[in-house]
C-alpha positions in Angstrom: 63.4 92.6 103.6 65.4 90.1 105.6 65.5 87.8 102.5 66.7 90.6 100.4 69.6 91.3 102.9 70.6 87.7 102.9 70.4 87.4 99.1 72.3 90.6 98.6 75.3 89.5 100.7 75.3 86.1 99.2 75.2 87.6 95.7 78.1 89.9 96.5 80.1 86.9 97.7 79.3 85.0 94.5 80.1 88.0 92.3 83.5 88.4 94.1 84.2 84.7 93.7 83.2 84.7 90.0 85.4 87.7 89.2 88.4 86.2 91.0 87.9 82.5 90.2 90.8 82.7 87.7 93.2 83.4 90.6 92.2 80.1 92.2 92.9 78.4 88.8 96.3 80.2 88.9 97.1 78.4 92.1 96.4 75.0 90.5 98.6 76.0 87.5 101.3 77.2 89.8 101.4 73.8 91.6 102.0 72.0 88.3 104.5 74.6 87.2 106.5 74.2 90.4 106.9 70.5 89.7 107.8 70.9 86.1 110.1 73.9 86.3 113.9 73.4 86.4 116.6 76.0 86.7 117.2 77.7 83.4 120.1 76.7 81.3 123.1 79.0 81.3 122.9 81.6 78.5 126.2 82.6 76.9 125.4 86.3 76.3 126.3 88.6 79.2 124.3 91.7 79.1 125.6 95.1 80.3 123.3 96.1 83.2 122.9 99.5 84.7 121.5 99.3 88.3 119.4 102.3 89.2 118.6 102.9 92.9 116.3 105.8 93.9 117.1 106.6 97.6 115.7 109.2 100.0 117.5 109.3 103.4 118.6 105.7 103.2 122.1 106.0 104.8 121.3 103.1 107.1 120.6 100.5 104.4 122.0 101.5 101.1 125.6 100.4 101.8 124.4 96.8 102.4 122.5 96.8 99.1 125.5 98.0 97.1 127.7 95.4 98.8 125.3 92.7 97.8 125.5 93.9 94.2 129.3 93.9 94.3 129.1 90.3 95.6 127.1 89.1 92.6 128.2 86.0 90.7 128.2 88.0 87.5 131.2 89.8 85.9 131.7 93.1 87.6 132.6 94.8 84.3 129.1 94.2 83.1 127.4 96.1 86.1 127.4 99.8 86.8 125.5 101.1 89.9 123.7 104.4 89.8 122.2 106.0 92.8 119.9 109.1 92.8 120.0 110.7 96.2 116.6 112.2 96.1 115.9 115.2 98.4 118.2 113.7 101.0 119.0 115.4 104.3 121.3 112.7 105.5 124.6 111.0 104.3 122.9 108.7 101.7 125.0 110.2 98.8 128.3 109.9 100.7 127.6 106.3 101.8 126.7 105.3 98.3 129.8 106.9 96.8 132.1 105.2 99.4 130.4 101.9 98.6 131.3 102.3 94.9 128.2 103.7 93.2 127.9 106.6 90.7 125.8 109.1 92.6 123.7 112.0 91.4 121.9 114.2 93.9 118.5 115.6 93.1 116.6 118.4 95.0 113.1 119.1 93.8 110.3 119.5 96.3 107.6 120.1 93.7 108.0 116.8 91.8 108.1 114.3 94.6 108.1 110.5 94.2 110.1 107.6 92.9 109.0 108.1 89.3 110.5 111.5 89.1 113.8 110.3 90.7 114.0 107.4 88.1 113.4 109.8 85.2 116.0 112.2 86.6 118.7 109.4 86.7 117.7 108.0 83.3 118.2 111.3 81.7 121.5 111.8 83.4 122.7 108.3 82.2 121.5 109.1 78.6 123.4 112.4 78.6 126.6 111.1 80.2 126.7 107.5 79.0 123.8 107.0 76.5 121.0 104.5 76.8 122.6 102.2 74.2 125.7 101.6 76.4 123.5 99.3 78.6 121.4 96.4 77.4 119.0 96.8 80.4 118.4 98.7 83.6 117.7 97.0 86.9 115.5 99.1 89.2 115.9 98.5 92.9 114.9 100.2 96.2 117.6 101.2 98.7 116.4 98.8 101.3 116.8 95.7 99.1 119.3 92.9 99.3 120.2 90.6 96.4 120.9 86.9 96.4 124.4 86.3 95.0 123.0 84.8 91.8 120.2 87.4 91.3 121.6 89.3 88.3 122.9 86.1 86.6 119.4 84.5 86.9 117.7 87.7 85.6 120.2 87.7 82.7 119.1 84.2 81.7 115.4 85.2 81.5 116.5 88.4 79.7 118.1 86.3 77.0 114.9 84.5 76.5 113.6 87.7 74.8 111.6 89.4 77.5 112.0 93.2 77.6 110.7 93.6 81.1 111.3 91.0 83.9 110.2 90.9 87.5 111.7 88.7 90.2 111.0 86.7 93.4 110.3 89.2 96.2 111.2 87.9 99.6 111.4 89.8 102.9 114.4 90.5 105.2 112.3 91.2 108.2 109.4 88.7 107.8 109.5 87.6 111.4 109.3 91.0 113.1 105.5 91.1 113.6 102.2 90.3 111.9 102.4 93.4 109.8 105.8 92.7 108.2 104.7 89.1 107.8 101.5 90.1 106.1 103.4 92.1 103.5 106.0 89.3 103.1 103.4 86.6 102.6 101.4 88.6 100.1 104.6 89.3 98.0 105.5 85.6 98.1 102.0 84.7 96.9 102.1 87.4 94.2 105.4 86.0 92.9 104.6 82.3 92.8 100.8 82.2 92.5 100.3 85.2 90.2 103.4 85.7 88.2 104.5 82.1 87.8 101.2 80.9 86.3 101.0 84.0 84.2 104.4 83.1 82.8 103.4 79.5 82.4 100.3 80.5 80.4 102.3 82.9 78.2 100.4 85.9 79.7 102.0 89.0 81.0 103.2 89.3 84.6 103.3 92.6 86.5 106.1 94.3 88.3 105.7 95.0 92.0 107.5 98.1 93.3 111.1 96.9 93.0 113.4 94.3 91.5 112.6 94.6 87.8 114.8 94.6 84.7 113.9 96.7 81.7 115.5 96.6 78.3 117.1 100.0 77.5 115.1 100.2 74.2 111.9 100.7 76.2 113.2 103.7 78.1 114.5 105.1 74.8 111.0 104.5 73.2 109.2 106.1 76.1 111.6 109.0 76.6 112.7 108.0 80.0 110.4 107.1 83.0 107.1 108.8 82.2 104.9 107.2 84.9 104.3 109.5 87.9 101.0 108.3 89.5 101.2 107.2 93.1 101.8 103.6 92.1 104.3 104.0 89.2 105.0 100.3 89.2 101.5 99.1 88.3 101.1 102.1 85.9 104.2 101.0 84.1 102.9 97.4 84.0 99.5 98.4 82.6 101.0 100.8 80.0 103.3 98.1 78.7 100.7 95.5 78.6 98.4 97.8 76.6 101.2 98.1 74.1 101.3 94.3 73.8 104.4 93.8 75.9 104.6 90.5 77.9 106.4 91.0 81.2 108.4 88.0 82.3 109.1 86.5 85.7 112.4 85.0 87.0 111.6 82.9 90.1 115.3 82.0 90.7 116.2 85.7 91.1 115.6 86.3 94.8 115.4 89.8 96.2 114.9 90.7 99.9 113.3 94.0 101.0 112.2 95.6 104.3 108.5 95.8 105.2 106.9 98.3 107.5 106.4 97.1 111.1 104.0 99.8 112.5 100.4 100.1 111.6 100.8 103.8 111.0 103.6 103.3 108.5 101.6 100.5 106.8 98.4 102.6 106.7 100.2 105.5 104.9 101.9 103.2 102.5 98.9 101.2 101.6 96.7 104.3 101.4 99.1 105.5 98.7 98.8 102.2 96.9 95.0 102.2 97.1 94.8 105.8 95.8 97.4 104.9 93.2 95.3 102.0 92.0 92.3 104.3 91.6 94.4 106.7 89.7 95.7 104.1 87.3 92.2 102.7 86.7 90.9 106.3 86.1 93.7 106.9 83.5 93.9 103.5 81.9 90.5 101.8 82.7 88.9 102.5 79.3 91.8 101.1 77.4 91.9 98.0 79.6 88.2 97.4 79.0 88.9 98.0 75.3 91.6 95.4 75.4 89.3 92.9 77.0 86.4 93.5 74.6 88.3 94.2 71.4 91.4 92.1 71.8 93.8 95.0 71.9 97.1 93.6 73.1 96.8 90.6 75.4 93.1 90.2 76.1 93.4 88.1 79.3 96.3 90.2 80.7 94.1 93.3 80.3 91.4 91.5 82.3 93.9 90.4 84.9 95.2 94.0 85.4 91.6 95.3 85.5 90.8 92.9 88.3 94.0 93.8 90.1 93.2 97.5 90.1 89.6 98.0 91.1 86.7 95.5 91.7 87.8 94.0 95.0 87.9 97.4 96.6 84.8 98.7 95.0 82.7 95.6 95.7 83.8 95.6 99.4 83.0 99.4 99.7 79.6 99.0 98.1 78.7 96.0 100.3 79.7 97.9 103.4 77.6 100.9 102.3 74.5 98.8 101.6 74.7 96.9 104.9 75.4 100.2 106.8 72.2 101.6 105.3 70.2 98.7 106.6 71.5 99.4 110.1 70.8 103.1 109.8 67.3 102.4 108.5 66.6 100.1 111.5 68.0 102.5 114.0 65.9 105.4 112.6 62.8 103.2 112.8 62.0 102.9 109.1 62.1 99.1 109.2 61.7 96.4 111.9 64.7 97.2 114.1 65.6 94.0 115.9 65.0 91.6 112.9 67.0 93.7 110.4 69.9 94.2 112.8 70.0 90.5 113.6 69.8 89.4 110.0 72.3 92.0 108.7 74.7 91.1 111.5 74.5 87.4 110.8 75.0 88.0 107.1 78.1 90.1 107.8 79.5 87.4 110.1 78.9 84.7 107.5 80.7 86.9 104.9 83.6 87.5 107.3 84.0 83.8 108.0 84.0 83.0 104.2 86.5 85.6 103.3 88.7 84.8 106.3 88.7 81.1 105.3 89.6 81.9 101.7 92.4 84.2 102.7 93.7 81.8 105.3 93.9 79.0 102.7 95.7 81.3 100.4 98.2 82.3 103.1 98.6 78.8 104.5 99.3 77.2 101.1 101.8 79.9 100.3 103.5 79.4 103.7 103.8 75.7 103.2 105.0 75.8 99.6 107.5 78.6 100.3 108.4 77.3 103.8 112.2 77.0 103.2 112.4 80.4 101.7 110.6 82.2 104.5 113.2 83.6 107.0 111.4 83.0 110.3 110.9 80.4 113.0 108.5 77.6 112.3 105.9 78.6 114.9 105.8 82.2 113.6 105.3 80.9 110.1 102.2 79.1 111.2 101.0 81.9 113.5 101.3 84.5 110.7 99.2 82.3 108.4 96.3 83.0 110.9 97.0 86.7 111.1 97.4 87.1 107.3 93.6 87.4 106.7 93.4 90.1 109.4 96.2 92.0 107.7 94.3 91.8 104.4 91.1 93.0 106.0 92.8 96.2 107.1 92.7 97.1 103.4 89.0 97.7 103.7 89.1 101.0 105.7 92.2 102.0 103.7 90.3 101.5 100.4 87.4 103.5 101.7 89.5 106.4 103.0 91.5 106.5 99.7 88.3 107.1 97.8 87.9 110.5 99.4 91.3 111.6 100.8 93.9 113.5 98.9 97.1 111.3 99.2 100.7 112.4 98.6 103.8 110.3 98.3 105.7 109.9 101.7 108.9 108.0 102.3 108.9 105.0 104.6 112.0 105.0 106.9 114.1 101.8 106.7 116.1 100.7 109.7 116.8 97.0 109.2 120.6 97.2 108.5 121.2 93.5 107.6 123.7 92.1 105.1 122.7 89.3 102.8 124.6 86.9 105.0 122.6 88.0 108.0 119.4 87.3 106.3 120.4 83.9 105.0 121.8 82.8 108.4 118.4 83.6 109.9 116.7 80.7 108.2 115.1 78.5 110.9 112.8 75.6 110.1 
């Protein structure tokens, strides 16, 4: 029995490593790509961009975002800003209007979530302005801030023929605590060590919540924003990949957003993400597997999205369930108590050390490579490399609870009222 326990935990580690080995290869490809990539050449065509911001009680931060859009190094006549004030009980609509946005208020407590708000605004735009008046739509969250060259850089990648483009997601409050840093470090890793190698290999990238540009034709083809699961971003990514779309990545377009700083906020947000991933896999899993087996669309991108959605959570939950059953059997006296508890405990500790080491290496490499783009003091950058694995481990109970709990969309309050200049001035090496 003790041999079985040891072999089981070792096998689970090998299975996990085998399924995600490609992400380690991604990191190698990213290193080479970073050396080879240069800033894109200027493209002559200036596309008309409609910026869509879904906001719920965001009076504290939305003004700074709109100001950062106005400050873009891109002709102002080619940018229109649309804000949907979604079920707001504060002055979001007024602040957005005074900042120069076209504002439409929405009140619907039955259809709650960002996806419904986006669809509401897209239908308003189509009715009042028509989809065809804009070449593309840039989707942002109210807490975002844009680097002054953000839209110009997105425009360059847009002119390369991509119909969906994601960007480099940085954090405006990385240095607040280990939770905000955990988020920030993961999004940096996702940008440069997932999307950059995907782009390099001519595979599809994936959008992540905010900061993505979509060609107007796609919304016209889809009939608006039709994705309303708890993680509408990954649902949109998967649905487009299954249609054969290749999502691009613009690493020179830098966006800053605000991360949760309390564990309660983080728990609720990531619980929604975990549940949303389960929902997306439930709705699209068969087609993703079909894409892998029968070459429907981009075969490897289908595999990549399938791995993103489910296995890590399920493998972890299954491993915990099996090891817990050993403990329970030992406590109830069905098997040799002391020996089983000792062996199981040692196996769990070994697994913890292995996973912590892997996550630390991932976080540390990302920290070093993105050092100059992380807005924090040097000692915090290093310290948060050590806490990053612990942040990732907190996904385990979240993933387990998400399997059984009914989860609804809840807004995360944003309170970091910084301008883009405030963020850039905070760079300390």
